[in-house]
C-alpha positions in Angstrom: -19.8 -89.4 -64.6 -17.7 -92.8 -65.0 -15.3 -93.7 -62.5 -12.8 -93.3 -64.3 -13.0 -88.8 -64.1 -14.0 -89.2 -60.2 -10.2 -90.8 -59.8 -8.8 -88.0 -62.7 -11.1 -85.2 -60.3 -10.2 -86.4 -57.0 -5.9 -86.6 -58.5 -6.9 -83.2 -59.9 -8.3 -81.7 -56.8 -5.6 -83.5 -54.4 -2.6 -81.8 -56.7 -4.5 -78.5 -56.6 -4.5 -78.6 -52.8 -0.6 -79.5 -52.4 0.6 -76.6 -54.9 -1.6 -74.2 -52.8 0.2 -75.3 -49.8 3.2 -75.3 -50.8 2.7 -71.3 -52.4 1.5 -70.6 -48.5 4.9 -72.3 -47.2 6.9 -70.4 -50.2 4.8 -67.0 -49.3 5.6 -67.7 -45.4 9.2 -68.1 -45.9 9.2 -65.3 -47.9 7.7 -63.5 -45.6 10.1 -64.1 -43.0 12.9 -63.0 -45.1 11.6 -60.1 -45.4 11.2 -59.5 -42.0 14.7 -60.1 -41.3 15.7 -57.7 -43.4 13.4 -54.3 -42.7 14.8 -55.4 -39.0 18.5 -54.5 -41.0 17.2 -52.1 -43.1 16.3 -50.2 -39.1 19.4 -51.5 -37.5 21.8 -50.2 -40.6 19.8 -46.9 -40.4 20.1 -46.6 -36.2 24.3 -47.2 -36.4 24.0 -44.4 -39.0 22.3 -42.1 -36.7 19.2 -41.9 -38.0 16.2 -40.7 -35.5 14.5 -44.0 -33.8 10.9 -42.9 -35.5 12.9 -42.6 -39.5 14.6 -45.5 -38.8 11.3 -47.3 -37.8 9.1 -45.9 -40.8 12.1 -46.6 -43.5 11.9 -50.4 -42.3 8.4 -50.3 -42.6 8.5 -49.0 -45.5 10.6 -51.3 -47.1 8.4 -54.2 -45.6 5.2 -52.9 -47.0 6.8 -52.3 -50.6 8.2 -55.9 -51.0 5.1 -57.5 -49.4 3.1 -55.0 -52.3 5.7 -56.5 -54.6 5.3 -60.4 -53.7 1.4 -59.9 -54.1 1.0 -58.3 -57.1 4.0 -61.3 -58.2 1.0 -63.3 -57.4 -1.6 -61.9 -58.9 0.0 -61.6 -61.9 1.1 -65.2 -61.9 -2.6 -65.9 -60.7 -3.7 -64.6 -64.0 -1.2 -65.6 -66.3 -2.0 -69.2 -64.9 -5.7 -68.9 -66.2 -5.2 -67.5 -69.0 -2.9 -70.4 -69.9 -5.9 -72.4 -69.3 -8.1 -71.2 -71.3 
């Protein structure tokens, strides 16, 4: 392979690594936000007189639903990106 293409491969590899890191940071920020909102769900439920176990379950259900939605959205994005590469 010529030196020109090796440099291009290095640049592309570096860009892919940087994009993966940015995506990971964004997902971490999203997860932290969802954790805070889950706490708000639990706090609000408790203030409304919901028993602790049920409030905890409500917050957990919210967490799971939002994190699953984020995971599915990420997977769909990956599939769409891969299809666009064809």
